[in-house]
C-alpha positions, 0 to 999 in steps of 0.5 A, spaced: 504 524 523 507 528 518 509 522 513 511 515 513 517 514 508 518 508 503 524 506 500 523 503 493 527 500 488 524 504 482 520 510 484 517 511 477 513 504 478 512 506 486 509 512 484 504 509 478 502 503 484 500 509 489 497 513 484 493 507 482 491 506 489 488 514 489 495 518 491 497 524 488 504 527 488 504 533 491 512 534 491 518 532 488 525 533 490 532 529 491 535 527 498 542 529 496 543 522 493 536 520 490 530 522 487 524 522 492 517 525 492 511 526 497 504 523 495 498 524 499 491 520 499 487 515 503 487 520 509 495 520 509 502 522 506 507 518 504 514 519 502 518 515 496 525 515 496 529 511 490 535 507 493 540 507 488 543 500 489 537 496 492 537 490 496 531 485 497 527 487 503 525 482 508 519 478 508 515 482 514 508 479 512 510 471 512 516 471 516 513 470 523 520 472 526 521 478 523 521 484 528 521 492 525 516 496 522 510 491 519 505 495 515 502 501 513 494 501 514 489 505 511 482 506 513 477 505 507 470 505 512 468 512 509 470 511 502 468 503 500 462 499 502 465 493 502 473 490 501 471 484 497 468 488 491 474 494 492 479 489 492 476 485 486 476 492 482 483 494 484 485 487 482 482 488 475 485 495 474 492 492 476 491 486 471 489 491 465 495 496 467 500 490 467 497 488 460 498 495 457 504 497 460 508 491 463 514 495 465 510 500 469 505 495 472 505 488 475 498 484 477 496 486 484 499 481 489 494 480 495 497 477 501 491 476 505 484 476 502 478 480 505 476 477 512 472 479 518 476 481 525 474 483 532 478 488 535 475 491 541 468 492 540 468 493 533 468 488 527 472 490 521 474 487 514 481 487 513 485 485 507 493 486 505 496 487 499 504 488 497 506 494 494 511 494 488 517 492 493 513 487 497 511 492 503 505 490 506 499 494 506 493 493 510 486 496 508 481 496 513 473 498 514 469 498 520 463 493 519 459 494 525 460 495 533 458 490 538 453 493 543 
């Protein structure tokens, strides 16, 4: 896959959010009518596109009847030792950033605290957060494999 595209109400806030997660801007451009950029990090590439007259997005996480693209998922198995510590540190980072610059940052919205989940023969830690526009982002880490 080349990239996943995310429409955002405020590209500058979205860039700051994803930079805090570890992404870096690799290209800035316009799509004919709006600002856009590619960002790379966490093993993938995203495209942010600012929407000039944004409407509220549907609540893909809490609406059990929602149909459509649901979330992006990032595998942190090779980069963190456990999701609870990683998420706690990330929450502190966003809280401090919001205190220093409330126009650019908000405290992190956690949609699902880290928990273990069996998928096939593997045990995963799974957590969800929301980005600046409410898009659910999943973070997973392999804890082990059943024999």
